[in-house]
Every structure is written in structure tokens, then in C-alpha cells.
N, C-alpha and C positions, 0 to 999 in steps of 0.2 A: 504494500500500500504506500502511495506517495504521501509525503508530508506536505505541509502548507507553510507558506511564508507568513509568519505573524510578526507584526510590527513590535517595536520596543514597548515595554510596559509604560503606560501613561494613564492607568486607571486608578492608581492609588490617590490618596489625599495629597495632591501636590501642593507645594507652598505658593498658593496663589495670593494675590493682593487682597486680603480680606477687607481692608478698609475701603478700597475702591468698590468692591462688590457690595458692601453695605451702602455706600453712597448711591450707587446705581439703583439698588433696590428702593432706597428711600425716595429717590426722584420719581421712579415709576409709580410707587404707591401714592405719593403726593399728587402726581398727574392724574392718576385714576380717581382719587377722591375729589380733586378740584373739578374734573370733568363731570363726574356724577352729580355733584352739587349744582354746577352751572346748568347742566341739562335739565335737572329736575325743576330748576327755577325758570325754565323757559328760554334760557339764553340761546340755545341752539335748536329751537323748535322748528326752524325752517329746513333743517337737515334731514335727509332720509333716515328714518328710524332704524332701518336694517343696517345701514352703514355705521351709525353710532353704536348699535348693539354689538356688531362684529368688532368694532374698534376696541370697545371695553372688554369683550370676551378675550380677544387676543392679548390684550394688555394684562388681564388677570392670569392668563396662561403663562405669559413671560415672567411675571412676578412669582408665581407658584413654582415654575421650573427652576428659577435662579435661587429661590429660598430653600427648596427641598432637595433637588437632584445633586447638588455639590456634596451633600452628605454621603452619597454613594460614589459619585464620580464628578469631579469638577468639569471635565471635558463635556460630559452629557449635559450638565446644567448650563454651561456657557453656550453651547451650540443651540440647544433647544430654545433657551430663553431669548437668544439673539434673533433666531428666526421669528419667533412669536412677536417680539418687540418691533421688528422691521415691518411686519404686516400691519400692526396697529399704527405705526408711524406713517406708512404709505396711505392708509385710509384717511388719516388726519391731513396729510398733504393734499390729497385729491379734493378735499372739501374745505380746505383753508382753516382748519381748527388750530389756530396759532398757539393756544395754550398747550396743546399736546405736541405740536410740531417742535417747538423750541425746547421743551423739557426733555423730549426723547432724543433730540439732537445732542444734548449734554450727556444723556445716558449712553448714547452710541459712542461718543468720544471716549467715555470711560471704558466701554467694552474694548475699543481699540487700544487704549492705554494698557489694560490688563493683558491683552494678547501680546503686545509688544514687550511688556515686562517679563512675562512667562517665557517668551521666545528668547529674550536676551539672557535670562538666567540659564536657560537650557544650553544655548550656544557657548556661554562662558563657563559651563560646568559648575554653576553655583548651587544647583539642586540635584542630588544624586538620583531622584526619581524621574528627572527629565533627561532622557538620553536621546535627544534628537539633534541632528546636525543642521547646518545651514540649508542644505538641500531639502531635508525633510520639511523645514519651516517654509521654504519657498514653495514647494508643492502644496503644502497645506493652505497657505494664503491664497494661491491661485484657485485651488479647489473650492474653498469656502466662497470666494468672490463669484466664481462661475455659477455655483449652485444658487446662491442668494441673489444673483442678478435676475433670476426669474420671479422674485417676490413682487415687484411692481406689476408684472404681467398677469400673474394669476390672481393677485389681489383685486385688480380692477374688473376682472372677469367674474369673480366669485363673491367678493366680500364688500365691495365699495358702493353698493346700491345701484339703482337703475341707470343713473346718468353715465358713468364710465362704461358700464356693461352695454348699454344701448349704442355707444360709440363703437365698441368692438363689433357688435352685431352688424352695424351699418358697414364697417370696413370689410367684414366677411361677405356681406351681400354684394358689395361692389366688386369683390374678387370672383364672384360667381360661385361661391361655396354653397352647396345645397343645405337646407335646414340650418341656417346660420345660428339660430338660437341654441340648438343642440350642440353644434360644433364649437361654439364659444365656450359652453360649459365643459365639453370634453377637453378642449385645449387648456382650460383653466386647471382642471384636475391633473392633466399631464404635466403642466408646469409646476404645480404643487408637488407632484411626485419627484420631479427633477430637483427641486429645492431640498426635499428631504433626502433623496438618494445620493445626490452629489454634495450638497452643502453640509448635511449632517454626517454623511458617510455611512449610509445604510444600504446593504446589499449593493455596494458601489459598482462592482463590475457589471451586474445586471443593469443598474441605473445608467451606466455609461453607454451601453448598447442602445437601450430604449430611448435615452435622451438624444443620441445621435440620429436615430431613426426619426424621432419627432421633428428635429430641426430640418432634416432632409425633406420630410413631407411638407413642412411649413414653407420651406424654400420653393418647392415645386408649386404648391397652391398659390403662393404669392407671386409667381412668375418671375422670380429674381434671376433664375438662370438665363432668362432671355433679355435681361436688362443691363448686361455688361458686368464687369468685375467690380468696379469701384462702388463702394457702398453709398456714397453721396451722389451717385448718378440719379437722374429723375426716376422715381419709383424704387430706387435701391437695388444695387447689384448684389452679387452673391459673395462678396468679400467677407462680410461679417458673419453670415450663417456658416460659411465653410470654416472660418476661424473657430467658431464655437463647436462645430462638429469635430474638428481635429483635436481640440482641447478636451472635449468630453470623452472621446473614444480613447484618449491616452490613459484614462484611469482604468481601462480594461487591462492594461499591462501589469499593474502592481497594486490595484485597489486604492483605498483612501489614505492609507498610512496610519501613523499612531494617533493623531488627533482626530478621532472619529468614533462613531457608535459601533461600527464593525469591530474595531480593535477591542472595545470594551466587552462586546459579546464573546469574541474569540478568547479573551483572557479569562473570563468569568464562567463561561458556559462551554458545552461541548455539542455544538450543532451538528447535524448530519453532514456527511461529506459533500453532498450535492449543494447544501446551503453554504458551506465554506467556500465552495468553488465560485459562488456568486459574490463572495466578499474579497477573497484573495486568491491568487493563482497557486496551483500546486508547484512544489519544487522537487527536483530529482533527489 
């Protein structure tokens, strides 16, 4: 039986910046409470209720994940809470809710600071639990960005209310996509799956293939292959979609790496071989 390449251990209680984590949590909680009070007083009565509800739900999920999951694994808490916070932030941005926009901007900068501090400690060998080199962190940063780049796209299709969603339906209709309402929803869930699979690093090798196929289909339906290479050409060429396809498929080679949910699962559990193959490649 072949073995599997498992990344370095990064599931223990690593020495993360606890003060910064507390500040980020405090900002998100304050933003949630302030928004709830403002909305109940009628300050945002003109906003779509579904959008406000989803914004608050995702913010609650972000707070809960960052408060609880780090007790088991800081990596899981960091990644899951960041994804949830970004969805809430995007909804606020689409509807101009400045109270949430600016408070979550500060929280986001704190997330970046925590990531940078942890990476620096790892590279400088200041924490024995962090055995990642510069290449590991480079790949991790690229992977998280690519995965979470889909957050604005699936958010406006699924969670931001009728305005942004109707704009996507109109765009799909103009492209000649049949049943545009259905396919906007389907595309939104595909993009959510990419954010989870690539950004969080869940079944990453499977996510790499599926996401590359998704971008290929989107490029064909958008007629980009017939509009030249340069992305800023009228209608958009195929430069950007092909860049995303190549970057996404690259994670088929070695999985998500240490800073991922896959690595936590492989270190703590014993999934079936076929599941492991969807996370990391076998080694001789």
C-alpha cells in the first residue's frame, strides 16, 4: 500500500497572537451589536431584509468560529472565521452599510497582521510547532487568496438580496444562458464550494479539478475564448480565466499544504484511502 504525503504538523495550539485575536473578536461583536440595535430602531429599514439577515448570520458564524475553533485548532478557527467575516463584509459593501464596512475593515487588517506574525515566527524558527518554510507560506497565501477571491461572486448570487442577484440574472440572460435564475444559483453554490475547497483547504485536490472545470465552463459560456487574450479587451478575453484555471489545477499536484483543514483531518483522523487521495497525493 502506498503512503501519503502529509504536511508538517500545524494542528497543535500554536503560539498565535492572542491579543490580536481578542481585538478582532471584540470588533466583530461590537459591529454585530451596533448593527442589530441600528436595524431594530429602523435605521436600515430600506435595506432588503434577507441581505441584512444573511449579513448578521455570517457575522455570528465568524465570531463563533474564531471564539471556539482555536481551542481545537487555530488554523481551523482562523480560516473558517475569515471566510464567514468576508461574506458579511461583502454584503455590507454591496448595500453601503458603513458601520459594518469600516469595522470589518479593521478586523480584516488584524487577520492579516496575525497571518503575517505567524508566518514570520515560522520562517524565523521562533515557534517549534510551526515548521513551514518560505515556500510553504507563499503557496498558502496564494491558495487562500484564490479561494476567497470567489467570496464577492457567490455572495452577490446567494446572500446579498434581490438587487445584486437580479444583476447577475440579467448578465446571464444577455449571454444566452438558459434558465438564468437556476444557473445563477448553481454558479453561486459552485463558487461557494471553491471558496471552501481551495480557501479552507478541504478535499483540495478534488476542489482543484472541479474549480478548474467550473472556470473553463464559465469561460466558454461567457464567450471569452472568442474575444482575444487580453482581459481588458471589450467583453474580456481569456487571460484571467486561464490564469485562474492554471493556478487552481496546480493544487492537484500536492494538495493544500499545512495551513489547511485537510492537514488537520489527516493529522487527527484516519480517513479512507480514497478520501486521502482527494486531499493529498500518494507517495512511493
